[in-house]
C-alpha positions as CSV (number, residue, x, y, z in Angstrom):
1,M,-13.3,-15.5,-5.0
2,R,-14.1,-12.7,-2.6
3,A,-10.7,-13.2,-0.9
4,L,-8.9,-13.0,-4.2
5,Y,-10.8,-9.9,-5.3
6,T,-10.1,-8.2,-1.9
7,I,-6.4,-8.9,-2.2
8,L,-6.2,-7.7,-5.8
9,L,-8.1,-4.5,-5.0
10,L,-5.8,-3.9,-2.0
11,V,-2.7,-4.3,-4.2
12,V,-4.0,-1.8,-6.7
13,S,-5.0,0.5,-3.9
14,N,-1.6,0.4,-2.4
15,I,0.1,1.1,-5.7
16,F,-1.8,4.3,-5.9
17,M,-1.2,5.1,-2.2
18,T,2.5,4.6,-2.6
19,F,2.6,6.9,-5.6
20,A,0.4,9.5,-3.8
21,W,2.7,9.5,-0.7
22,Y,6.1,9.0,-2.3
23,G,5.8,9.5,-6.1
24,H,6.3,13.3,-5.8
25,L,9.8,12.6,-4.4
26,K,10.7,10.7,-7.5
27,L,9.1,13.5,-9.7
28,Q,11.2,16.0,-7.7
29,E,14.3,13.9,-8.3
30,M,13.5,13.9,-12.0
31,K,13.1,17.7,-11.9
32,V,9.4,17.4,-13.0
33,V,8.0,19.2,-10.0
34,S,11.0,20.7,-8.4
35,N,9.7,24.2,-8.7
36,W,6.1,23.5,-7.7
37,P,4.8,25.0,-4.5
38,L,4.0,22.6,-1.7
39,V,0.2,23.2,-2.1
40,A,0.4,22.0,-5.7
41,I,2.3,18.9,-4.6
42,I,-0.4,18.2,-2.0
43,L,-3.2,18.6,-4.5
44,L,-1.3,16.3,-6.9
45,S,-1.0,13.7,-4.2
46,W,-4.7,14.1,-3.2
47,G,-5.6,13.5,-6.8
48,V,-3.7,10.3,-6.9
49,A,-5.0,9.2,-3.5
50,L,-8.5,9.5,-4.8
51,F,-7.9,6.5,-6.9
52,E,-6.4,4.7,-3.9
53,Y,-9.8,5.1,-2.2
54,C,-11.7,4.0,-5.3
55,F,-10.0,0.6,-4.8
56,Q,-9.5,0.5,-1.0
57,V,-13.2,1.1,0.0
58,P,-14.5,-1.7,-2.3
59,A,-11.8,-4.1,-1.2
60,N,-12.8,-3.6,2.5
61,R,-16.5,-3.9,1.7
62,I,-16.0,-7.1,-0.3
63,G,-13.6,-8.6,2.1
64,F,-15.3,-7.8,5.4
65,A,-17.0,-10.7,7.2
66,G,-19.8,-8.4,8.2
67,N,-20.7,-8.0,4.5
68,G,-20.3,-11.7,3.7
69,G,-16.6,-11.6,3.0
70,P,-13.9,-14.0,4.3
71,F,-12.0,-11.6,6.6
72,T,-12.4,-10.0,10.0
73,L,-11.6,-6.3,10.4
74,M,-8.3,-7.1,12.1
75,Q,-7.4,-9.6,9.3
76,L,-8.2,-7.0,6.6
77,K,-5.9,-4.5,8.3
78,I,-3.0,-6.9,8.7
79,I,-3.3,-8.0,5.1
80,Q,-3.4,-4.4,4.0
81,E,-0.2,-3.6,6.0
82,V,1.7,-6.5,4.5
83,I,0.6,-5.5,1.0
84,T,1.6,-1.9,1.7
85,L,5.1,-2.8,2.8
86,T,5.5,-5.2,-0.1
87,V,4.5,-2.6,-2.6
88,F,6.5,0.1,-0.9
89,T,9.6,-2.1,-0.9
90,M,9.3,-2.8,-4.6
91,F,8.7,0.9,-5.3
92,S,11.7,2.1,-3.3
93,V,14.1,-0.5,-4.6
94,L,13.1,-0.2,-8.2
95,L,12.6,3.6,-8.5
96,F,15.0,4.9,-5.9
97,K,18.3,3.4,-6.7
98,G,20.0,4.6,-3.5
99,E,17.7,2.6,-1.4
100,T,18.8,-0.9,-0.5
101,L,17.1,-3.9,1.1
102,Q,18.9,-4.9,4.2
103,W,18.8,-7.8,6.7
104,N,16.7,-5.8,9.2
105,H,14.1,-5.1,6.5
106,L,13.9,-8.8,5.8
107,A,13.6,-9.5,9.5
108,S,10.7,-7.0,9.7
109,F,8.9,-8.8,6.8
110,G,9.4,-12.1,8.7
111,C,7.6,-10.5,11.7
112,L,4.8,-9.3,9.4
113,I,4.4,-12.8,8.0
114,L,4.1,-14.0,11.6
115,A,1.5,-11.3,12.3
116,V,-0.6,-12.6,9.4
117,F,-0.2,-16.2,10.7
118,F,-1.3,-15.2,14.2
119,A,-4.2,-13.0,12.9
120,F,-5.7,-16.1,11.1
121,L,-5.4,-18.4,14.1
122,R,-8.8,-19.2,15.6
């Protein structure tokens, strides 16, 4: 169950992270924050990123083998990277209609899947 909780928390964390890093671009496109100064955009992003940390930190604590979890530090990082790119891809394709998923993106995902495979070899 710790593995499942870790992965679910990482998914939620990465949803917040993606909105913190890239959501302001969509808000700008929608003319919601187009007149905001950069400092205000940064503060908005930090506010969203706070929630990312509220899920990321517990995910790492629960999942880390040093705390009784099922994953090594390297495995946690590689899982997090795969989740990050998966969430980002869904975000960009669904919210930014001009972004398309191309063959080289799929090839990159294949390499990440191989990275996960190799990270779990013992």
